[in-house]
C-alpha distance (Angstrom), angle and dihedral (degrees) to the residues before:
residue distance angle dihedral
M1 . . .
D2 3.81 . .
N3 3.77 116.1 .
F4 3.83 114.9 -118.3
I5 3.77 94.6 -134.6
D6 3.80 92.3 50.2
R7 3.81 90.5 52.4
L8 3.79 90.1 49.0
I9 3.80 94.2 48.9
D10 3.80 92.2 45.2
S11 3.80 89.4 55.8
I12 3.81 93.6 44.0
K13 3.79 89.8 53.0
E14 3.80 94.0 44.6
K15 3.82 92.9 51.5
N16 3.82 95.5 33.0
S17 3.77 85.1 -133.0
P18 3.84 124.6 122.3
I19 3.80 90.2 -171.9
V20 3.77 136.5 119.9
V21 3.79 118.1 -169.3
G22 3.78 114.3 -139.2
L23 3.79 113.2 -138.4
D24 3.81 100.8 -156.9
P25 3.80 101.2 150.6
K26 3.77 125.5 -170.7
L27 3.77 120.7 176.4
D28 3.81 87.6 -116.7
F29 3.81 88.5 65.0
I30 3.80 95.3 51.9
P31 3.82 120.9 85.0
S32 3.79 110.9 -108.6
Y33 3.80 93.7 -122.7
V34 3.82 89.5 61.7
I35 3.81 92.6 50.7
E36 3.80 92.8 47.6
N37 3.80 92.0 57.5
Y38 3.82 95.5 60.6
N39 3.79 137.7 66.0
N40 3.81 98.8 -131.7
A41 3.77 143.3 11.3
G42 3.79 94.1 -98.7
E43 3.80 93.8 57.7
A44 3.82 91.7 48.4
I45 3.80 91.5 48.1
F46 3.78 92.7 51.6
E47 3.82 92.2 48.7
F48 3.81 89.8 50.6
N49 3.81 90.7 48.9
R50 3.80 92.4 45.3
C51 3.79 91.6 55.1
L52 3.80 91.5 48.1
I53 3.80 92.1 49.1
D54 3.80 91.1 49.2
A55 3.81 88.6 52.5
V56 3.81 97.6 51.5
Y57 3.80 111.6 20.8
D58 3.80 93.3 102.7
I59 3.82 93.4 52.1
V60 3.81 102.3 35.1
P61 3.83 126.2 59.8
A62 3.80 99.0 -155.2
V63 3.78 148.2 14.7
K64 3.81 126.6 -145.0
P65 3.80 115.2 -154.1
Q66 3.81 111.7 -166.1
L67 3.78 106.3 -136.4
A68 3.80 95.7 -145.5
Y69 3.79 91.3 66.0
Y70 3.81 89.5 58.6
E71 3.80 99.0 38.5
M72 3.82 90.3 55.6
Y73 3.82 88.6 67.4
G74 3.80 94.4 51.6
L75 3.78 122.9 -139.9
D76 3.81 92.3 -13.3
G77 3.79 89.2 55.4
I78 3.80 93.4 48.3
A79 3.80 89.1 50.7
A80 3.82 88.4 52.4
F81 3.80 89.9 51.5
K82 3.80 91.9 51.8
D83 3.80 92.3 46.1
T84 3.81 89.9 48.6
V85 3.81 92.0 51.6
D86 3.79 92.2 48.8
Y87 3.80 93.6 46.6
A88 3.80 94.3 48.3
K89 3.79 90.2 51.2
E90 3.81 90.2 49.9
K91 3.80 85.2 58.9
D92 3.83 90.4 51.6
M93 3.78 93.2 -110.1
L94 3.78 123.1 141.4
V95 3.80 116.6 -121.8
I96 3.80 123.8 -141.5
A97 3.80 110.9 -169.6
D98 3.79 109.0 -149.1
G99 3.78 103.1 -149.6
K100 3.84 103.4 126.2
R101 3.79 88.4 -142.7
N102 3.79 125.3 -175.1
D103 3.78 139.7 141.3
I104 3.79 140.8 140.5
G105 3.79 114.9 -44.2
S106 3.81 102.7 -86.8
T107 3.80 93.2 43.2
A108 3.79 92.1 44.4
E109 3.79 86.8 53.6
A110 3.81 90.1 55.0
Y111 3.82 91.4 49.9
S112 3.78 90.3 48.6
K113 3.79 94.1 49.2
A114 3.80 90.3 50.6
Y115 3.80 93.6 56.2
L116 3.81 109.3 15.9
G117 3.78 103.4 25.0
E118 3.77 133.5 44.5
G119 3.79 93.5 -44.8
V120 3.77 126.8 124.9
F121 3.80 99.5 -99.6
D122 3.81 100.1 60.7
V123 3.81 98.5 -167.3
D124 3.80 123.1 166.8
C125 3.79 97.8 -130.4
L126 3.80 141.6 8.5
T127 3.80 133.6 -157.5
V128 3.81 113.2 -124.9
N129 3.79 138.7 -171.3
P130 3.83 117.0 -125.6
Y131 3.79 100.1 -161.6
L132 3.82 96.9 105.0
G133 3.79 91.4 57.6
I134 3.77 130.9 -127.7
D135 3.80 98.5 -34.2
G136 3.79 88.4 62.1
I137 3.82 92.1 47.0
Q138 3.81 103.8 39.3
P139 3.83 96.1 79.0
F140 3.80 89.6 56.4
I141 3.81 91.9 47.4
D142 3.80 90.2 50.2
D143 3.80 91.4 54.5
C144 3.80 89.7 47.2
K145 3.80 88.6 57.2
N146 3.79 98.4 38.4
N147 3.80 100.6 39.3
G148 3.80 104.5 29.4
R149 3.82 92.8 -111.9
G150 3.80 132.4 136.6
I151 3.79 142.3 -140.3
F152 3.78 134.5 -157.4
V153 3.81 111.5 -149.6
L154 3.80 120.3 -151.9
A155 3.81 109.4 -108.8
K156 3.82 109.5 150.1
T157 3.78 111.5 -0.3
S158 3.81 126.0 -153.6
N159 3.81 99.2 -122.6
K160 3.80 120.6 109.2
S161 3.81 96.7 -117.7
S162 3.81 95.7 47.5
G163 3.78 90.7 107.7
Q164 3.81 91.5 62.8
L165 3.80 87.0 84.5
Q166 3.79 107.9 1.3
D167 3.82 95.6 57.0
L168 3.81 96.0 48.7
K169 3.80 112.1 122.7
L170 3.79 127.6 -131.0
E171 3.79 124.9 -143.9
D172 3.81 90.9 -92.1
G173 3.81 90.8 57.6
R174 3.79 97.4 -107.4
T175 3.78 120.6 128.1
I176 3.78 122.9 -126.6
Y177 3.81 90.7 -108.9
E178 3.81 90.5 53.7
V179 3.80 90.8 52.3
V180 3.80 90.3 49.1
A181 3.81 90.0 49.4
G182 3.80 90.5 55.3
L183 3.78 90.9 50.4
I184 3.81 92.3 48.9
D185 3.79 90.5 54.6
Q186 3.83 90.1 50.3
W187 3.80 94.4 45.2
G188 3.78 91.4 54.4
E189 3.80 98.9 52.5
E190 3.80 94.6 103.7
T191 3.81 95.8 48.3
V192 3.82 100.9 55.1
G193 3.79 112.2 136.5
K194 3.77 137.6 -158.2
Y195 3.80 94.3 -71.7
G196 3.80 93.3 53.6
Y197 3.80 95.3 -106.2
S198 3.78 129.3 117.7
S199 3.80 131.2 -125.5
V200 3.81 86.4 -132.9
G201 3.78 100.3 81.4
A202 3.78 137.2 169.2
V203 3.80 138.5 -119.2
V204 3.81 113.2 -130.1
G205 3.80 119.1 169.3
A206 3.80 121.5 -126.2
T207 3.80 86.9 -137.5
Y208 3.84 90.1 73.3
P209 3.83 104.7 53.9
E210 3.82 96.2 158.5
Q211 3.78 91.8 54.5
A212 3.81 89.1 45.1
V213 3.81 90.9 61.4
K214 3.80 90.5 54.4
L215 3.79 93.6 44.5
R216 3.79 92.7 49.2
Q217 3.81 87.8 57.6
L218 3.80 92.9 47.0
M219 3.79 96.2 48.6
K220 3.79 107.1 55.8
K221 3.81 97.0 168.9
A222 3.79 104.4 27.6
Y223 3.79 121.0 104.3
I224 3.80 110.5 -139.5
L225 3.79 127.2 -134.5
V226 3.81 107.1 -152.4
P227 3.83 117.1 -156.8
G228 3.78 124.3 175.2
Y229 3.81 99.0 65.4
G230 3.79 117.7 140.2
A231 3.80 113.7 -10.0
Q232 3.82 93.1 36.6
G233 3.80 92.2 50.7
G234 3.81 103.6 -103.2
T235 3.81 115.2 139.4
A236 3.80 133.4 -152.8
E237 3.80 89.3 -104.6
D238 3.81 90.6 52.4
A239 3.80 92.9 48.6
A240 3.81 92.7 46.6
K241 3.80 90.0 67.1
N242 3.80 88.2 74.8
F243 3.82 92.9 61.8
N244 3.79 129.0 89.6
S245 3.78 127.7 -131.5
D246 3.83 89.5 -95.0
G247 3.81 88.4 67.4
L248 3.80 89.9 -112.7
G249 3.78 135.2 91.6
A250 3.80 103.0 89.6
I251 3.79 146.2 50.3
V252 3.81 119.9 -154.8
N253 3.79 123.5 -140.7
A254 3.78 126.2 -144.8
S255 3.79 120.6 178.7
R256 3.81 119.6 154.4
S257 3.80 94.1 26.7
V258 3.82 88.3 60.4
M259 3.81 102.1 34.4
C260 3.81 92.8 46.1
A261 3.81 98.3 34.4
Y262 3.79 89.7 118.0
K263 3.83 88.7 62.6
S264 3.81 96.5 48.0
D265 3.79 126.3 104.8
K266 3.79 87.2 -126.4
W267 3.81 95.0 65.4
K268 3.82 105.3 18.6
D269 3.82 93.6 104.9
Q270 3.81 91.6 55.1
F271 3.80 104.8 35.6
D272 3.79 140.7 32.1
A273 3.81 136.5 -175.4
N274 3.80 90.9 -72.8
S275 3.80 90.1 59.4
F276 3.81 99.9 40.3
A277 3.81 92.0 130.8
E278 3.80 92.8 52.0
A279 3.81 89.3 49.8
A280 3.81 89.8 51.7
R281 3.81 90.6 52.7
A282 3.80 91.7 49.1
E283 3.81 90.3 51.3
V284 3.81 92.3 49.4
L285 3.81 92.2 49.9
D286 3.79 90.0 49.4
M287 3.80 90.7 48.3
R288 3.79 91.8 48.0
D289 3.80 92.0 53.3
A290 3.80 92.7 47.1
L291 3.80 93.3 48.2
N292 3.78 95.3 46.2
K293 3.81 91.0 50.0
A294 3.81 91.6 48.8
I295 3.82 92.4 47.0
A296 3.81 92.3 48.3
K297 3.80 90.8 49.1
R298 3.78 91.6 50.0
G299 3.82 91.6 46.0
């Protein structure tokens, strides 16, 4: 069975685009004329997502729907999530479900089966939380090995208060996020693919570039999912610190800066609500150029 990380890297290389577009829709983000054409929030959300996918599928390898933005709209929202997953896969995009799931072993197994196993959602990858230890992670690793799926494990997250726990130091001087990084590298040993990277990856926020340099050194095999670009303040130069000298090693997420590009000062003179998808494509192309320049400079 194909390895998730190999499929991801193949697509990144083909499209020259280390980008994942976050599909985190709120009704406030969606032009009113789209909402007015549908009977419920879920239908409007899927139409918005469909237009965005159509605009970027040829230049972006993956999308990352954040589950909370679908769950908040109940069953209609969950239906929109499922439709979004299916449509993205029709367009040969990989789907990373951002759910940060974790629980005790048997419950973690149920979460994993829902997303990475024989469950209804059939995504390629899932974000997970490591703070219950290996018995809460092992079911996800097993499905990575058995079903060709992937996970990204929280290591150093992009939010401002992440250091409240993640930066705490142990007696040996290591921080919690450094310990987690070491575990991620161990957990991924049996899922290393042809490029030398593992399907057990890590989440490292672009808003912490100094920590990213250290984590890149600690995690030799882990691919890194980098949130925090754009709306949260992370720059291309910040994100580039997660990459290796081979130009690989990370994929950078942008959500609001792409979905709401049509509202931004940057693009308002060229696009309006009627051309929100075109604005999203322009933002992705701009991001791709900035990232590739920053990665080449670092390399």
